[in-house]
C-alpha positions as a printed Julia matrix, in Angstrom:
354×3 Matrix{Float64}:
  31.99    1.74    7.79
  31.64    0.96   11.85
  29.53    3.67   12.95
  26.39    4.14   15.94
  24.46    6.05   13.37
  23.16    5.45    9.85
  21.22    7.12    7.64
  19.78    4.65    5.14
  17.22    4.27    2.02
  15.62    1.2     1.73
  13.67   -0.08   -1.07
  11.56   -3.19   -1.23
   9.15   -4.28   -4.23
   6.95   -7.07   -3.1
   5.35   -9.78   -4.91
   2.05   -8.65   -4.46
   3.26   -5.66   -7.16
   1.71   -2.8    -5.11
   4.57   -1.1    -6.31
   8.04    0.0    -4.95
   8.33    0.64   -1.08
  10.97    3.47   -0.6
  11.93    4.59    3.32
  14.42    7.14    4.4
  15.7     5.45    7.86
  17.67    6.65   11.04
  19.35    3.57   12.69
  21.1     3.92   16.1
  23.26    1.46   18.03
  23.15    2.29   21.97
  23.5    -1.51   23.12
  20.44   -2.17   20.81
  19.55   -1.31   17.63
  16.38    1.7    17.58
  15.03    3.21   13.96
  12.99    6.15   13.05
  11.69    6.2     9.66
  12.28    9.83    8.28
  10.05   10.0     5.05
   8.36    7.03    3.19
   6.8     6.81    0.16
   5.28    4.14   -2.09
   5.7     4.49   -6.12
   3.01    2.25   -7.94
   3.43    0.31  -10.97
   1.82    2.19  -13.96
   1.01   -0.73  -16.46
   4.04   -1.6   -18.45
   5.73   -2.33  -15.37
   2.75   -4.06  -14.25
   2.68   -6.41  -16.84
   6.01   -7.18  -16.86
   6.51   -8.07  -13.84
   3.45   -9.87  -13.59
   5.22  -12.38  -16.48
   8.71  -12.6   -15.15
   8.14  -16.47  -14.25
   7.33  -17.16  -17.99
  10.58  -15.03  -19.25
  13.6   -17.37  -20.69
  16.67  -16.16  -18.61
  18.11  -14.15  -21.97
  14.27  -12.07  -21.55
  15.25  -11.87  -17.89
  18.65  -10.39  -18.39
  17.09   -7.31  -21.02
  13.9    -7.35  -18.27
  17.17   -6.82  -15.79
  18.68   -4.21  -17.03
  15.85   -1.83  -18.21
  14.56   -2.43  -14.5
  17.61   -1.53  -13.11
  17.18    1.77  -14.78
  13.81    2.78  -13.79
  14.22    1.64   -9.93
  17.16    4.6   -10.27
  14.85    6.71  -11.18
  12.12    6.23   -8.64
  15.17    6.61   -5.76
  16.51    9.47   -7.57
  13.18   11.11   -8.03
  12.32   10.09   -3.56
  15.58   11.91   -2.67
  14.65   14.84   -4.84
  11.18   15.15   -3.5
  12.34   14.82    0.15
  15.69   16.8    -0.73
  18.13   14.07    1.66
  21.24   15.32    1.3
  22.63   12.48    3.74
  23.03    9.19    2.85
  25.28    6.07    4.15
  23.54    4.04    1.84
  20.56    2.69   -0.28
  19.78   -0.79    0.11
  17.72   -2.7    -2.37
  15.66   -6.02   -2.51
  15.11   -5.92   -6.4
  11.88   -7.9    -7.17
  12.12  -11.4    -7.55
  11.89  -12.88  -10.5
  12.33  -16.37  -10.25
  12.68  -18.14   -6.71
  13.16  -21.97   -7.02
  15.76  -22.66   -3.8
  15.08  -26.08   -4.43
  17.24  -26.07   -7.91
  19.74  -23.72   -6.25
  18.17  -20.59   -8.44
  16.94  -17.05   -6.87
  17.16  -14.16   -9.35
  15.94  -10.78   -8.53
  16.08   -8.11  -10.73
  17.31   -4.49  -10.36
  20.57   -5.3    -8.5
  22.97   -4.46  -11.33
  26.24   -2.57  -10.19
  24.96    0.66  -12.52
  22.42    1.31  -10.07
  25.45    2.52   -7.65
  26.83    4.65  -10.57
  23.27    5.47  -11.74
  22.52    6.98   -8.28
  26.27    7.98   -7.1
  25.57    6.15   -3.64
  27.24    2.93   -2.0
  24.67    0.37   -2.72
  24.17   -2.51   -1.09
  21.59   -5.41   -2.78
  21.1    -8.86   -3.82
  20.53  -10.3    -0.36
  19.09  -13.83   -1.57
  21.3   -15.35   -3.97
  24.59  -16.19   -1.42
  21.95  -18.12    1.14
  20.76  -20.32   -1.79
  24.29  -21.44   -3.03
  25.19  -21.72    0.94
  22.04  -24.46    1.22
  19.08  -22.02    1.91
  15.7   -21.0     1.11
  17.04  -17.41    0.69
  13.97  -16.83    2.45
  12.49  -14.91    4.73
  15.29  -12.47    5.1
  13.59   -9.92    7.29
  13.64  -12.12   10.4
  16.74  -10.84   11.63
  15.06   -7.52   11.5
  12.29   -8.67   13.6
  14.88  -10.26   16.03
  16.64   -6.86   16.63
  14.6    -3.67   15.95
  10.89   -5.44   16.97
  11.83   -8.14   19.8
   9.09   -6.93   22.07
   5.92   -8.81   19.85
   6.35  -12.75   19.89
   5.34  -13.35   16.65
   5.75  -10.61   13.88
   3.53  -11.58   10.97
   3.82   -9.91    7.16
   0.53  -10.07    5.2
   2.03   -9.44    1.95
   1.62  -11.4    -1.6
   2.65  -14.2     1.08
   2.05  -14.45    4.65
   5.16  -14.68    6.42
   5.88  -15.15   10.18
   9.02  -15.16   12.28
   9.26  -15.93   16.21
  12.21  -16.57   18.52
  11.35  -20.39   19.42
  13.96  -21.73   22.13
  16.08  -18.72   21.9
  16.34  -18.96   18.27
  15.01  -17.01   15.69
  12.6   -19.31   13.03
  10.83  -18.34   10.39
   8.67  -19.3     6.91
   6.0   -18.77    4.58
   2.87  -19.42    5.7
   0.68  -19.5     2.62
  -0.08  -16.93   -0.07
  -2.26  -14.1     0.43
  -2.49  -11.19   -1.92
  -0.74  -12.67   -5.07
  -3.83  -15.2    -5.05
  -6.71  -12.41   -3.68
  -5.06   -9.65   -6.02
  -5.42  -12.15   -9.4
  -8.9   -13.0    -8.34
 -10.26   -9.29   -7.97
  -8.15   -8.3   -10.86
 -10.54   -9.91  -13.21
 -13.07   -7.81  -11.97
 -11.3    -4.5   -13.56
 -10.16   -3.59   -9.62
  -6.57   -3.83   -7.7
  -7.69   -4.94   -5.13
 -10.58   -5.79   -2.68
 -11.18   -2.76   -0.7
 -11.3    -4.1     3.11
 -12.23   -7.39    1.7
 -16.05   -6.08    0.9
 -16.27   -8.31   -2.08
 -15.12  -11.3    -0.34
 -17.72  -10.7     2.83
 -20.66  -11.28    0.07
 -19.31  -14.64   -0.89
 -20.07  -18.01    0.15
 -17.37  -20.6     1.61
 -17.2   -23.49   -1.19
 -16.19  -26.29    1.46
 -14.84  -28.44   -1.57
 -12.46  -25.87   -2.45
 -11.42  -25.07    1.37
 -10.65  -28.24    1.96
  -8.53  -29.09   -1.11
  -6.22  -25.74   -0.49
  -6.19  -26.81    3.78
  -4.83  -29.91    2.27
  -1.89  -29.31   -0.06
   1.49  -30.9     0.42
   3.34  -27.46    1.56
   1.52  -26.92    5.19
   2.53  -30.33    6.31
   6.38  -29.44    5.87
   8.59  -28.28    7.98
  10.33  -25.1     7.79
  12.48  -23.73    6.82
  10.26  -23.64    3.69
   9.11  -20.49    1.59
   6.92  -19.8    -1.53
   6.93  -18.04   -4.96
   4.87  -17.42   -7.96
   5.74  -20.64   -9.3
   4.54  -22.52   -6.63
   1.63  -20.87   -6.85
   0.78  -20.86  -11.2
   1.4   -24.73   -9.9
  -0.99  -25.54   -7.36
  -3.32  -23.07   -6.39
  -4.7   -21.47   -9.91
  -5.46  -24.62  -11.64
  -6.96  -25.75   -8.43
  -9.34  -22.87   -7.71
  -9.78  -22.65  -11.79
 -11.24  -26.02  -12.35
 -14.27  -25.7    -9.99
 -15.44  -21.99  -11.83
 -16.93  -20.55   -8.52
 -17.74  -16.86   -8.91
 -15.16  -14.38   -8.04
 -16.42  -13.43   -4.21
 -16.61  -16.69   -3.7
 -13.21  -17.06   -4.57
 -11.9   -14.72   -2.42
 -14.21  -15.72    0.61
 -12.84  -19.23    0.59
  -9.46  -18.0    -0.15
  -9.36  -15.49    3.19
 -10.92  -18.43    5.13
  -7.82  -20.5     4.14
  -5.29  -17.73    5.15
  -6.94  -17.11    8.22
  -7.05  -20.5     9.04
  -3.4   -21.46    7.99
  -2.12  -17.92    9.84
  -4.54  -19.26   13.05
  -2.79  -22.96   12.82
   0.58  -21.2    13.55
  -0.01  -18.6    15.71
  -1.9   -19.98   18.5
   0.83  -22.85   19.35
   1.52  -20.3    22.1
  -0.47  -19.5    24.89
  -1.45  -15.18   25.15
   0.86  -13.82   22.51
   1.27  -10.37   21.06
   1.04  -10.72   17.35
   2.51   -7.92   15.42
   0.86   -7.49   12.23
   2.54   -5.61    8.97
   1.82   -5.61    5.47
  -0.8    -4.16    2.64
  -3.08   -7.16    4.06
  -3.92   -5.29    7.18
  -6.02   -3.24    5.3
  -8.14   -6.01    4.13
 -10.54   -5.83    7.53
 -12.27   -8.78    6.32
  -9.49  -11.17    6.59
  -8.52   -9.6     9.79
 -11.99  -10.02   11.23
 -11.47  -14.08   10.13
  -7.76  -14.08   11.32
  -9.26  -13.13   15.24
 -12.22  -15.71   15.07
  -9.59  -18.32   14.51
  -6.93  -17.33   16.64
  -6.34  -16.61   20.08
  -3.79  -14.67   20.4
  -3.86  -10.35   20.81
  -3.19   -8.75   17.42
  -1.69   -5.69   17.11
  -1.75   -3.11   14.22
   1.22   -0.45   14.67
   1.22    3.07   13.14
   0.68    3.22    9.52
   4.66    3.37    8.27
   5.14    0.54   10.19
   2.95   -1.52    8.38
   3.27    0.02    4.74
   7.42   -0.35    4.91
   8.5    -2.46    7.43
  10.07   -4.64    4.93
  11.61   -1.59    3.22
  12.63   -0.88    6.66
  14.43   -3.91    7.45
  16.07   -4.64    3.74
  17.72   -1.23    4.96
  18.77   -2.16    8.28
  20.02   -5.68    6.43
  22.15   -3.42    4.08
  23.51   -1.87    6.84
  24.4    -5.21    8.66
  26.58   -6.19    5.24
  28.37   -2.89    5.75
  29.52   -3.68    9.1
  29.97   -7.47    8.25
  27.93   -8.55   10.46
  25.13  -11.4    10.51
  21.97  -10.6     8.34
  20.5   -13.81    7.49
  20.16  -16.68   10.09
  21.31  -20.64    9.18
  17.57  -21.23   11.75
  15.51  -19.18    9.59
  16.38  -20.2     6.01
  18.17  -23.47    6.37
  21.45  -22.54    4.54
  24.66  -24.39    6.22
  25.88  -21.61    8.4
  24.89  -17.96    9.46
  26.49  -15.28    7.44
  26.49  -11.55    6.3
  24.44  -11.26    2.58
  24.46   -8.8    -0.03
  26.41   -7.54   -2.73
  28.15   -3.79   -2.09
  28.56   -1.64   -5.13
  30.4     1.6    -4.74
  29.73    4.55   -7.17
């Protein structure tokens, strides 16, 4: 399917469980790629799916397969409703990340639910999905996958920083795109504010009232992951093993945990973006709305932080997974060995026909 213009639906569900992000975007190739987000929507998870997805890492493979079937059907309905709501007629493909159930690249394992062939049959459209598995099979981390989109759609920025469940960053280093996960963000902040009956800390107001635990901060910053070189990626399993037990043993007040962890995030991010002088940093993802966190990053950073328009803040990852699917349809490289550590660049994803 080699053309110069594509109409694509991109679908993304992140580890912070904010919901399913959907975009309908037009991509045009005229020497370089450009895009327009025509429609965008986030569908929040109701309690059943929120609770189910939160516990995926504790499920057996048999249980995951059953959940996978149900989630694929649910995802199909969400996408159908999006198409109906915006009366979308012209679709070249629906490109979906699914939702990560397991991510253990060191064990040659990554599993995203919602990527079954029946998705194409239910939607009666071409579907491109399951982008991570091939990379892991080729010895890569299977993440992050967004950097090829950063390279081709957002090349005017020195760094592309996403603040979602995890913070990840990509940049062009000596002519090569590199990228990696920096640290957990919303996956930890939302977990602890959830103990107060809230889904998130609005603008970081609760964190701003806390006190920093120097003991906790030092222990967080000393974790081995931060000493490792890229390529490297994080998953909920790592958080469950390394972050939650460390925090919980100190029995701190929630506001103190939030403030300390925000400081940890800011320190880790600044340590990466301060390696270049006078750089521009594009910041996207739900963490952008945590005003306190952004202020702390500014305190520790020497760089110019740029917050784009709301649609790009909230839907950049869904947009880029749409773009990854487009590249798969064109049999073009959409996964970089310099980013994931795979043995070669490759065109990742599976194409399912209706």
